[in-house]
C-alpha positions in Angstrom: 81.6 112.8 122.2 83.1 116.2 123.1 85.2 116.4 120.0 82.0 115.6 117.9 80.2 118.5 119.5 83.2 121.0 118.8 83.1 120.1 115.2 79.4 120.3 115.0 79.7 123.9 116.5 82.0 124.6 114.1 80.0 123.6 111.2 77.1 125.7 112.0 78.7 128.7 113.3 81.1 129.3 110.4 78.1 129.7 107.7 76.5 132.1 110.4 79.5 134.2 110.6 79.5 134.5 106.7 76.0 135.4 106.7 76.9 138.5 109.3 79.8 139.2 106.9 77.7 139.3 103.7 75.0 141.5 105.6 78.0 144.0 106.7 79.5 143.9 103.2 76.2 144.6 101.7 75.5 147.4 103.8 78.8 148.8 103.1 78.1 148.6 99.4 74.4 150.0 99.6 75.9 153.2 101.5 78.5 153.7 98.7 75.8 153.3 96.1 72.6 154.5 97.6 72.0 157.5 94.7 72.5 154.9 92.1 70.0 152.6 93.4 67.5 155.1 94.0 67.9 156.3 90.6 67.2 153.0 88.8 64.6 152.3 91.7 66.3 149.2 93.3 66.9 150.5 96.7 63.6 148.8 98.1 64.8 145.6 96.7 68.3 145.6 98.4 66.6 147.0 101.6 64.3 144.0 101.6 67.4 141.7 100.9 69.2 143.2 103.8 66.1 142.8 106.1 65.8 139.2 105.2 69.5 138.5 105.5 69.4 140.0 108.9 66.6 137.9 110.0 68.3 134.7 108.7 71.4 135.7 110.6 69.6 136.4 113.8 67.4 133.1 113.7 70.6 131.1 112.7 72.4 132.6 115.9 69.3 132.1 118.0 68.9 128.6 116.8 72.8 127.6 117.5 72.4 129.2 121.3 69.4 127.0 121.9 71.0 123.8 120.7 74.1 124.6 122.8 72.1 125.4 125.8 70.1 122.0 125.3 73.3 120.1 125.1 72.4 119.0 121.5 75.6 120.7 120.1 
């Protein structure tokens, strides 16, 4: 049972870590290209995408922590 829980944690935590890495990478890319994005009026789309990605990442982390506390994972 314990080994199954460890594998389940890994299966859920790895995609969550990748979401945070995507968020960080997108933020770095946006900072490097902010002038160009403003020129073509696409900055707001990327900011909305970053906010959504942040919300998904935080919700995923919260959900994983609640599952661990409840003993489901």
